[in-house]
C-alpha positions in Angstrom: 26.5 1.9 -20.4 23.2 1.0 -18.5 19.8 2.6 -19.0 20.3 5.0 -16.0 23.3 6.6 -17.7 21.4 7.4 -20.9 18.6 9.6 -19.4 17.3 12.5 -21.6 17.2 15.0 -18.7 20.3 13.9 -16.8 21.9 16.9 -15.2 18.7 19.0 -15.2 17.4 20.1 -11.8 13.7 20.7 -11.3 12.0 22.2 -8.2 8.5 21.0 -8.1 6.1 23.3 -6.3 2.8 21.9 -7.5 -0.6 20.9 -6.2 -3.4 18.5 -7.0 -2.4 15.5 -9.1 -1.3 16.8 -12.5 1.7 18.8 -11.2 3.2 16.0 -9.1 2.6 13.6 -12.0 4.5 15.9 -14.3 7.4 16.0 -11.8 7.3 12.2 -11.7 7.7 12.0 -15.5 10.6 14.5 -15.5 12.3 12.4 -12.7 11.7 9.2 -14.7 13.5 10.8 -17.6 16.5 11.6 -15.5 15.9 15.0 -14.0 16.9 15.7 -10.4 13.4 16.6 -9.0 13.2 18.3 -5.6 9.6 18.3 -4.3 8.3 21.2 -2.2 4.7 21.0 -0.9 2.4 21.9 1.9 1.6 19.2 4.4 -2.1 19.7 3.5 -1.5 18.7 -0.2 -4.3 16.7 -1.8 -2.1 13.7 -2.3 -1.8 13.4 1.5 -5.6 13.5 2.1 -7.3 10.6 3.9 -9.8 10.2 1.1 -7.3 8.6 -1.3 -6.6 4.9 -1.2 -4.0 3.4 1.1 -2.3 0.0 0.2 -2.5 -1.2 3.8 -5.8 0.5 4.7 -3.8 2.5 7.3 -4.2 6.2 6.9 -0.8 8.0 6.8 0.0 11.3 5.1 3.0 9.8 3.2 1.6 6.3 2.4 -1.4 6.9 0.2 -1.2 5.2 -3.2 -1.3 8.5 -5.1 1.5 10.0 -2.9 3.7 6.9 -3.3 3.1 6.7 -7.1 3.6 10.4 -7.9 6.7 10.8 -5.8 8.9 8.1 -7.3 12.1 9.5 -8.8 12.0 12.6 -6.5 13.7 14.0 -3.5 10.9 14.8 -1.0 
């Protein structure tokens, strides 16, 4: 049995409808623990804002460092 089969929240589905940073971060943690997280957000969400850092210095609504980090382990 590998580590992905022993997740505490495996089989739990979460619909994340959150804003700012704390809500998406909480969804990330739940996903990291094995929950099936489905993200629902407005296209104007703060994590998509041009003021946040971009790894390649190219502004894109789905490529900011905060957006990429907070949306691992989720279905977007």
